VOGUMI-434297 format. One record per residue (C-alpha): x, y, z; residue number from 1. Coordinates in pm, 1 decimal. Example, Ala and Ser with C-alpha at 12.3 -4.5 7.8 and 13.67 -1.06 7.14 Angstrom:
! VOGUMI-434297
<r px="1230.0" py="-450.0" pz="780.0" n="1"/>
<r px="1367.0" py="-106.0" pz="714.0" n="2"/>
! end
This chain:
! VOGUMI-434297
<r px="9988.5" py="8674.5" pz="5315.1" n="1"/>
<r px="10215.5" py="8499.8" pz="5597.0" n="2"/>
<r px="10523.8" py="8640.2" pz="5524.6" n="3"/>
<r px="10334.4" py="8975.9" pz="5494.3" n="4"/>
<r px="10189.9" py="9008.1" pz="5822.1" n="5"/>
<r px="10513.2" py="8798.8" pz="5955.0" n="6"/>
<r px="10714.0" py="9131.1" pz="5813.0" n="7"/>
<r px="10502.8" py="9341.6" pz="5962.5" n="8"/>
<r px="10463.0" py="9222.9" pz="6299.9" n="9"/>
<r px="10797.3" py="9166.7" pz="6342.2" n="10"/>
<r px="10825.3" py="9506.5" pz="6230.8" n="11"/>
<r px="10654.2" py="9669.9" pz="6517.5" n="12"/>
<r px="10836.1" py="9497.8" pz="6722.1" n="13"/>
<r px="11133.5" py="9631.6" pz="6585.8" n="14"/>
<r px="10968.9" py="9996.2" pz="6629.2" n="15"/>
<r px="10885.9" py="9933.0" pz="6939.6" n="16"/>
<r px="11148.0" py="9815.6" pz="7152.5" n="17"/>
<r px="11330.2" py="10142.3" pz="7011.0" n="18"/>
<r px="11065.5" py="10291.2" pz="7151.9" n="19"/>
<r px="11263.7" py="10583.0" pz="7423.2" n="20"/>
<r px="11192.3" py="10553.8" pz="7781.9" n="21"/>
<r px="10920.3" py="10712.8" pz="7871.9" n="22"/>
<r px="10939.5" py="11050.8" pz="8079.5" n="23"/>
<r px="10740.7" py="11120.7" pz="8429.0" n="24"/>
<r px="10900.8" py="11422.9" pz="8617.9" n="25"/>
<r px="11215.6" py="11456.0" pz="8399.9" n="26"/>
<r px="11272.6" py="11050.4" pz="8498.7" n="27"/>
<r px="11358.0" py="10863.3" pz="8214.9" n="28"/>
<r px="11069.9" py="10567.4" pz="8294.8" n="29"/>
<r px="11115.0" py="10227.4" pz="8122.8" n="30"/>
<r px="10850.1" py="10023.1" pz="8288.5" n="31"/>
<r px="10506.9" py="10230.2" pz="8557.0" n="32"/>
<r px="10501.3" py="10041.8" pz="8822.3" n="33"/>
<r px="10071.7" py="9933.3" pz="8812.5" n="34"/>
<r px="9985.8" py="10122.2" pz="9183.5" n="35"/>
<r px="9620.6" py="10076.6" pz="9261.5" n="36"/>
<r px="9486.1" py="10371.4" pz="9631.9" n="37"/>
<r px="9325.8" py="10172.8" pz="9845.0" n="38"/>
<r px="9290.9" py="10453.7" pz="10056.3" n="39"/>
<r px="9378.0" py="10864.8" pz="10051.8" n="40"/>
<r px="9708.9" py="10865.4" pz="10001.3" n="41"/>
<r px="9843.5" py="10491.0" pz="10053.0" n="42"/>
<r px="9971.1" py="10380.1" pz="9706.7" n="43"/>
<r px="9995.0" py="9981.4" pz="9666.6" n="44"/>
<r px="10171.8" py="9746.7" pz="9390.6" n="45"/>
<r px="10091.7" py="9431.7" pz="9465.9" n="46"/>
<r px="10274.4" py="9165.4" pz="9328.5" n="47"/>
<r px="10145.8" py="8852.5" pz="9144.8" n="48"/>
<r px="10265.6" py="8468.2" pz="9250.9" n="49"/>
<r px="10543.6" py="8361.8" pz="9249.6" n="50"/>
<r px="10891.8" py="8265.3" pz="9367.7" n="51"/>
<r px="11180.5" py="8422.2" pz="9488.0" n="52"/>
<r px="11525.9" py="8469.8" pz="9284.6" n="53"/>
<r px="11323.4" py="8293.1" pz="8941.3" n="54"/>
<r px="11026.5" py="8537.7" pz="8953.2" n="55"/>
<r px="10966.9" py="8896.6" pz="8984.0" n="56"/>
<r px="10696.9" py="9169.1" pz="9133.6" n="57"/>
<r px="10644.0" py="8928.9" pz="9387.8" n="58"/>
<r px="10527.0" py="9114.6" pz="9676.0" n="59"/>
<r px="10281.4" py="9431.5" pz="9774.5" n="60"/>
<r px="10553.0" py="9672.6" pz="9798.9" n="61"/>
<r px="10403.6" py="10088.4" pz="9762.6" n="62"/>
<r px="10455.1" py="10388.3" pz="9879.9" n="63"/>
<r px="10190.1" py="10678.5" pz="10135.6" n="64"/>
<r px="10207.7" py="11056.2" pz="10066.1" n="65"/>
<r px="10196.1" py="11316.8" pz="10301.1" n="66"/>
<r px="10152.9" py="11721.3" pz="10219.2" n="67"/>
<r px="10587.1" py="11748.6" pz="10290.8" n="68"/>
<r px="10677.5" py="11387.9" pz="10107.0" n="69"/>
<r px="10653.0" py="11037.7" pz="10109.0" n="70"/>
<r px="10746.2" py="10717.9" pz="10294.5" n="71"/>
<r px="10808.5" py="10416.4" pz="10029.5" n="72"/>
<r px="10714.6" py="10060.2" pz="10184.1" n="73"/>
<r px="10966.7" py="9760.0" pz="10059.2" n="74"/>
<r px="11072.4" py="9829.4" pz="9700.8" n="75"/>
<r px="11092.2" py="9495.1" pz="9530.2" n="76"/>
<r px="11354.3" py="9253.5" pz="9412.8" n="77"/>
<r px="11619.0" py="9407.1" pz="9193.6" n="78"/>
<r px="11673.6" py="9794.3" pz="9105.3" n="79"/>
<r px="11459.0" py="9777.6" pz="8842.6" n="80"/>
<r px="11149.1" py="9689.6" pz="9033.4" n="81"/>
<r px="11228.1" py="9988.8" pz="9253.7" n="82"/>
<r px="11262.0" py="10250.4" pz="8961.3" n="83"/>
<r px="10926.1" py="10133.0" pz="8816.8" n="84"/>
<r px="10747.1" py="10205.8" pz="9135.6" n="85"/>
<r px="11001.2" py="10567.1" pz="9178.8" n="86"/>
<r px="10861.8" py="10591.7" pz="8853.4" n="87"/>
<r px="10476.0" py="10518.2" pz="8927.1" n="88"/>
<r px="10507.7" py="10784.6" pz="9243.4" n="89"/>
<r px="10616.7" py="11071.0" pz="9030.0" n="90"/>
<r px="10358.9" py="10982.4" pz="8877.0" n="91"/>
<r px="10108.4" py="11060.1" pz="9133.2" n="92"/>
<r px="10301.6" py="11325.5" pz="9350.2" n="93"/>
<r px="10511.0" py="11535.3" pz="9256.5" n="94"/>
<r px="10566.7" py="11572.8" pz="9702.4" n="95"/>
<r px="10959.3" py="11431.4" pz="9789.9" n="96"/>
<r px="11041.6" py="11075.1" pz="9901.6" n="97"/>
<r px="11173.0" py="11190.3" pz="10186.6" n="98"/>
<r px="11164.9" py="10759.3" pz="10383.0" n="99"/>
<r px="11261.5" py="10418.3" pz="10232.1" n="100"/>
<r px="11081.4" py="10215.2" pz="10521.3" n="101"/>
<r px="11145.3" py="9745.1" pz="10523.7" n="102"/>
<r px="10951.0" py="9521.1" pz="10704.2" n="103"/>
<r px="11238.8" py="9274.6" pz="10689.8" n="104"/>
<r px="11565.4" py="9123.4" pz="10564.8" n="105"/>
<r px="11455.6" py="8882.3" pz="10249.1" n="106"/>
<r px="11534.5" py="8985.8" pz="9866.3" n="107"/>
<r px="11159.9" py="9031.0" pz="9666.6" n="108"/>
<r px="11125.0" py="9323.8" pz="9958.8" n="109"/>
<r px="11454.0" py="9490.4" pz="10006.5" n="110"/>
<r px="11672.7" py="9441.8" pz="9605.3" n="111"/>
<r px="11489.6" py="9774.8" pz="9448.7" n="112"/>
<r px="11611.8" py="9986.6" pz="9733.1" n="113"/>
<r px="11999.8" py="10093.1" pz="9502.4" n="114"/>
<r px="11671.1" py="10295.8" pz="9311.1" n="115"/>
<r px="11599.2" py="10543.0" pz="9642.5" n="116"/>
<r px="11953.6" py="10598.9" pz="9712.5" n="117"/>
<r px="11984.5" py="11022.3" pz="9712.9" n="118"/>
<r px="12102.3" py="11228.4" pz="10042.5" n="119"/>
<r px="11762.0" py="11349.0" pz="10103.7" n="120"/>
<r px="11582.9" py="11000.7" pz="10160.6" n="121"/>
<r px="11651.2" py="10771.7" pz="10479.1" n="122"/>
<r px="11594.8" py="10449.1" pz="10536.6" n="123"/>
<r px="11467.8" py="10266.5" pz="10804.1" n="124"/>
<r px="11379.3" py="9974.4" pz="10965.6" n="125"/>
<r px="11412.9" py="9693.5" pz="11220.1" n="126"/>
<r px="11705.3" py="9724.1" pz="11459.0" n="127"/>
<r px="11776.0" py="9363.5" pz="11371.0" n="128"/>
<r px="11702.6" py="9438.2" pz="11013.2" n="129"/>
<r px="12103.3" py="9619.1" pz="10927.4" n="130"/>
<r px="12265.2" py="9281.2" pz="11077.2" n="131"/>
<r px="12084.0" py="9064.5" pz="10900.0" n="132"/>
<r px="12126.6" py="9197.3" pz="10557.2" n="133"/>
<r px="12501.3" py="9251.4" pz="10629.1" n="134"/>
<r px="12506.9" py="8798.9" pz="10695.0" n="135"/>
<r px="12250.9" py="8767.4" pz="10402.5" n="136"/>
<r px="12341.9" py="9023.8" pz="10131.5" n="137"/>
<r px="12616.7" py="8819.4" pz="9903.5" n="138"/>
<r px="12434.1" py="8570.5" pz="9896.1" n="139"/>
<r px="12128.3" py="8714.4" pz="9780.9" n="140"/>
<r px="12335.4" py="8927.0" pz="9542.5" n="141"/>
<r px="12491.6" py="8618.8" pz="9410.7" n="142"/>
<r px="12103.5" py="8510.0" pz="9365.9" n="143"/>
<r px="11958.3" py="8745.0" pz="9154.0" n="144"/>
<r px="12326.6" py="8809.8" pz="8984.0" n="145"/>
<r px="12252.9" py="8432.8" pz="8820.4" n="146"/>
<r px="11866.6" py="8487.7" pz="8754.2" n="147"/>
<r px="11947.3" py="8828.8" pz="8602.7" n="148"/>
<r px="12281.0" py="8744.8" pz="8405.3" n="149"/>
<r px="12474.1" py="9022.8" pz="8538.5" n="150"/>
<r px="12715.1" py="9053.3" pz="8844.9" n="151"/>
<r px="12558.5" py="9279.4" pz="9105.7" n="152"/>
<r px="12736.0" py="9556.8" pz="9276.5" n="153"/>
<r px="12706.0" py="9541.7" pz="9691.3" n="154"/>
<r px="12561.5" py="9912.2" pz="9615.5" n="155"/>
<r px="12249.2" py="9680.6" pz="9526.3" n="156"/>
<r px="12238.0" py="9615.6" pz="9961.9" n="157"/>
<r px="12121.0" py="9980.6" pz="10057.9" n="158"/>
<r px="12208.4" py="9902.9" pz="10483.6" n="159"/>
<r px="11826.2" py="10066.4" pz="10705.5" n="160"/>
<r px="12066.9" py="10448.2" pz="10836.5" n="161"/>
<r px="11810.4" py="10465.0" pz="11122.4" n="162"/>
<r px="11721.6" py="10174.2" pz="11340.7" n="163"/>
<r px="11387.2" py="10114.7" pz="11480.5" n="164"/>
<r px="11428.3" py="10003.7" pz="11880.8" n="165"/>
<r px="11084.4" py="9965.3" pz="12033.6" n="166"/>
<r px="10853.2" py="10245.1" pz="11804.4" n="167"/>
<r px="10885.2" py="10572.6" pz="11607.9" n="168"/>
<r px="10681.2" py="10783.0" pz="11457.2" n="169"/>
<r px="10710.8" py="10955.4" pz="11116.9" n="170"/>
<r px="10538.1" py="11236.5" pz="11004.0" n="171"/>
<r px="10524.6" py="11361.7" pz="10674.1" n="172"/>
<r px="10343.3" py="11658.7" pz="10667.5" n="173"/>
<r px="9999.3" py="11588.8" pz="10809.6" n="174"/>
<r px="10010.2" py="11210.5" pz="10858.3" n="175"/>
<r px="10165.7" py="11111.9" pz="11136.9" n="176"/>
<r px="10290.2" py="10685.7" pz="11019.2" n="177"/>
<r px="10330.6" py="10474.2" pz="11361.6" n="178"/>
<r px="10620.3" py="10202.1" pz="11303.5" n="179"/>
<r px="10646.4" py="9909.0" pz="11534.0" n="180"/>
<r px="10967.0" py="9694.4" pz="11546.0" n="181"/>
<r px="10738.7" py="9321.6" pz="11586.5" n="182"/>
<r px="10954.8" py="9061.0" pz="11796.1" n="183"/>
<r px="11066.4" py="8723.7" pz="11622.2" n="184"/>
<r px="10817.3" py="8585.7" pz="11352.8" n="185"/>
<r px="10794.6" py="8603.4" pz="11042.0" n="186"/>
<r px="11182.4" py="8674.5" pz="11126.6" n="187"/>
<r px="11305.6" py="8840.0" pz="11376.7" n="188"/>
<r px="11368.5" py="9201.3" pz="11221.5" n="189"/>
<r px="10989.8" py="9243.6" pz="11098.1" n="190"/>
<r px="10804.7" py="9609.4" pz="11111.8" n="191"/>
<r px="10455.2" py="9761.0" pz="11046.1" n="192"/>
<r px="10339.1" py="10067.7" pz="10992.0" n="193"/>
<r px="10044.9" py="10273.7" pz="11100.3" n="194"/>
<r px="9859.6" py="10476.4" pz="10905.0" n="195"/>
<r px="9685.3" py="10659.9" pz="11141.9" n="196"/>
<r px="9455.5" py="10880.2" pz="10930.2" n="197"/>
<r px="9338.4" py="10584.6" pz="10730.2" n="198"/>
<r px="9353.3" py="10341.1" pz="11009.9" n="199"/>
<r px="9595.3" py="10131.6" pz="10767.1" n="200"/>
<r px="9812.2" py="9813.9" pz="10880.2" n="201"/>
<r px="10107.6" py="9763.9" pz="10688.1" n="202"/>
<r px="10162.8" py="9453.8" pz="10735.6" n="203"/>
<r px="10422.6" py="9317.4" pz="10493.9" n="204"/>
<r px="10514.9" py="8919.7" pz="10513.6" n="205"/>
<r px="10380.2" py="8879.0" pz="10888.0" n="206"/>
<r px="9994.6" py="8845.9" pz="10692.7" n="207"/>
<r px="9979.3" py="8626.8" pz="10382.8" n="208"/>
<r px="9712.5" py="8602.8" pz="10178.4" n="209"/>
<r px="9626.9" py="8304.1" pz="9858.8" n="210"/>
<r px="10018.9" py="8290.7" pz="9934.1" n="211"/>
<r px="10116.8" py="7976.8" pz="10144.8" n="212"/>
<r px="10308.0" py="8144.1" pz="10468.5" n="213"/>
<r px="10689.1" py="8121.9" pz="10512.4" n="214"/>
<r px="10822.6" py="8071.2" pz="10846.4" n="215"/>
<r px="11193.7" py="8316.5" pz="10797.3" n="216"/>
<r px="11515.9" py="8159.3" pz="10872.7" n="217"/>
<r px="11527.2" py="8313.5" pz="11209.9" n="218"/>
<r px="11128.9" py="8307.8" pz="11247.8" n="219"/>
<r px="11020.9" py="8107.0" pz="11434.8" n="220"/>
<r px="10573.8" py="7919.8" pz="11451.6" n="221"/>
<r px="10510.6" py="7972.8" pz="11790.8" n="222"/>
<r px="10625.9" py="8352.3" pz="11801.7" n="223"/>
<r px="10402.8" py="8379.2" pz="11459.9" n="224"/>
<r px="10045.3" py="8226.4" pz="11569.0" n="225"/>
<r px="10151.4" py="8427.7" pz="11896.9" n="226"/>
<r px="10252.8" py="8754.8" pz="11750.5" n="227"/>
<r px="9922.8" py="8711.7" pz="11407.4" n="228"/>
<r px="9664.8" py="8688.0" pz="11703.8" n="229"/>
<r px="9789.1" py="8963.2" pz="11903.3" n="230"/>
<r px="9765.6" py="9188.0" pz="11624.9" n="231"/>
<r px="9426.5" py="9097.1" pz="11552.3" n="232"/>
<r px="9306.8" py="9249.8" pz="11872.9" n="233"/>
<r px="9453.1" py="9585.7" pz="11693.9" n="234"/>
<r px="9187.3" py="9840.1" pz="11595.6" n="235"/>
<r px="9268.4" py="9890.1" pz="11190.4" n="236"/>
<r px="9012.2" py="9955.7" pz="10861.0" n="237"/>
<r px="9271.4" py="9760.9" pz="10663.2" n="238"/>
<r px="9596.8" py="9561.7" pz="10584.6" n="239"/>
<r px="9849.0" py="9576.6" pz="10333.8" n="240"/>
<r px="9958.1" py="9156.6" pz="10354.9" n="241"/>
<r px="10291.9" py="9138.3" pz="10287.9" n="242"/>
<r px="10152.2" py="8862.0" pz="9962.8" n="243"/>
<r px="9798.9" py="8871.3" pz="9826.8" n="244"/>
<r px="9540.2" py="9146.5" pz="9736.5" n="245"/>
<r px="9729.9" py="9512.2" pz="9777.4" n="246"/>
<r px="9400.8" py="9582.6" pz="10079.1" n="247"/>
<r px="9196.1" py="9299.3" pz="10308.2" n="248"/>
<r px="9029.5" py="9346.6" pz="10615.1" n="249"/>
<r px="9069.2" py="9366.7" pz="10993.5" n="250"/>
<r px="9116.1" py="9122.2" pz="11162.9" n="251"/>
<r px="8977.7" py="8832.1" pz="10967.2" n="252"/>
<r px="9241.1" py="8836.9" pz="10725.5" n="253"/>
<r px="9478.4" py="8651.1" pz="10917.4" n="254"/>
<r px="9213.7" py="8423.0" pz="10986.9" n="255"/>
<r px="9362.5" py="8163.7" pz="10689.5" n="256"/>
<r px="9682.6" py="8210.7" pz="10812.4" n="257"/>
<r px="9605.9" py="8135.2" pz="11192.4" n="258"/>
<r px="9408.0" py="7800.5" pz="11077.9" n="259"/>
<r px="9733.9" py="7739.9" pz="10777.5" n="260"/>
<r px="9995.9" py="7780.6" pz="11091.1" n="261"/>
<r px="9823.2" py="7613.1" pz="11415.2" n="262"/>
<r px="9715.7" py="7287.4" pz="11177.1" n="263"/>
<r px="10072.5" py="7305.5" pz="11135.1" n="264"/>
<r px="10198.6" py="7308.0" pz="11462.8" n="265"/>
<r px="9992.0" py="7063.2" pz="11561.4" n="266"/>
<r px="10011.5" py="6886.7" pz="11336.5" n="267"/>
<r px="10377.7" py="6819.9" pz="11384.4" n="268"/>
<r px="10367.4" py="6798.6" pz="11780.7" n="269"/>
<r px="10054.2" py="6454.8" pz="11705.7" n="270"/>
<r px="10293.6" py="6315.4" pz="11495.3" n="271"/>
<r px="10623.1" py="6455.5" pz="11709.0" n="272"/>
<r px="10457.1" py="6284.9" pz="11989.6" n="273"/>
<r px="10430.8" py="5953.6" pz="11825.0" n="274"/>
<r px="10837.2" py="5922.0" pz="11780.1" n="275"/>
<r px="10740.1" py="6016.8" pz="11373.2" n="276"/>
<r px="11114.7" py="6071.1" pz="11207.8" n="277"/>
<r px="11165.9" py="6449.7" pz="10972.3" n="278"/>
<r px="11190.9" py="6271.6" pz="10639.4" n="279"/>
<r px="10870.2" py="6069.2" pz="10648.7" n="280"/>
<r px="10700.5" py="6363.6" pz="10799.1" n="281"/>
<r px="10782.1" py="6578.6" pz="10523.8" n="282"/>
<r px="10566.6" py="6382.1" pz="10346.2" n="283"/>
<r px="10262.0" py="6391.0" pz="10603.9" n="284"/>
<r px="10227.4" py="6668.1" pz="10758.6" n="285"/>
<r px="9990.1" py="6952.9" pz="10735.9" n="286"/>
<r px="9851.0" py="6826.9" pz="10408.8" n="287"/>
<r px="9482.8" py="6836.3" pz="10405.4" n="288"/>
<r px="9504.7" py="7282.0" pz="10341.3" n="289"/>
<r px="9773.0" py="7187.9" pz="9999.3" n="290"/>
<r px="9449.4" py="7290.2" pz="9789.2" n="291"/>
<r px="9446.8" py="7577.2" pz="10026.4" n="292"/>
<r px="9739.9" py="7824.2" pz="9879.6" n="293"/>
<r px="9987.7" py="7911.1" pz="9623.7" n="294"/>
<r px="10300.4" py="7792.9" pz="9630.1" n="295"/>
<r px="10264.3" py="7487.9" pz="9848.8" n="296"/>
<r px="10493.2" py="7243.0" pz="9663.5" n="297"/>
<r px="10796.2" py="7564.5" pz="9676.4" n="298"/>
<r px="10798.9" py="7583.6" pz="10009.2" n="299"/>
<r px="10529.0" py="7369.7" pz="10263.9" n="300"/>
<r px="10810.8" py="7120.8" pz="10316.5" n="301"/>
<r px="11061.2" py="7354.2" pz="10428.3" n="302"/>
<r px="10805.7" py="7508.9" pz="10662.7" n="303"/>
<r px="10787.8" py="7120.3" pz="10842.2" n="304"/>
<r px="11106.1" py="7078.2" pz="10809.3" n="305"/>
<r px="11118.7" py="7457.2" pz="11029.5" n="306"/>
<r px="10830.6" py="7333.7" pz="11283.0" n="307"/>
<r px="10983.7" py="6981.6" pz="11341.7" n="308"/>
<r px="11321.2" py="7122.1" pz="11421.6" n="309"/>
<r px="11161.8" py="7419.1" pz="11641.0" n="310"/>
<r px="10833.1" py="7184.7" pz="11840.3" n="311"/>
<r px="11101.0" py="6912.6" pz="11851.1" n="312"/>
<r px="11246.4" py="7026.0" pz="12165.9" n="313"/>
<r px="10998.5" py="7195.9" pz="12367.3" n="314"/>
<r px="10891.1" py="7072.3" pz="12729.3" n="315"/>
! end
């Protein structure tokens, strides 16, 4: 009986593996991203807890549908993620994609861009994003190639054609998106998107929930705290974080992040005032937050190092 069942199981696996890709509006879809419509016309593919270059599908990405066209907001960490999101769009609407908006440089948000590259789609980002992608792109491709077991070409880094200097409005057809180039915070190239119709504020990695906040290499602890507290004053019905639930109420969604970043700042300052050294700080600063965040062991020490370096020279 065991042998018979095993043969049947193997046969089913082989049969499934030979099934052709699903066809969605003319696209051959090996996978369709699972998206949630958090409010009319706003769709989010929620990521799961994981680490860049180790896991896939870890960032919140999605799209907003207007009467004329669709704006994609971030494309995921691989071309495959981008293709799956593209298939989800085709499943939900026949409206064409006219914009891809990258919220910042990190690879879990931009390495799916190639899936959307076509003459009718414009790529948009913060005025610092093009430089950041050009600098970091080769490293991202090397690490992603190691993960995927294939050499990714430079074509996988699709740079923004349009750069947001301060603010930019996009009309999707009866639906206006307000794009704002934010000052240095999580990175120095963070862009936020506000959907006027539904009062949805897409914060991407300016807001972390469940996943520990991560200060990017070009980011600033103090500036991030200052910005997120300022953004809390912006009226919005809901926000989309870069990691965590697909949608959260605003402004209370930022409270946990502010608590963590404030503790990191205050504990680091105290450590410096006591003439503490960095190696010991890495084992002592901010650990009261340990049980409150996913990926704490992966990123907290990096945050301490960044905070220590930043605060060491403050007046």
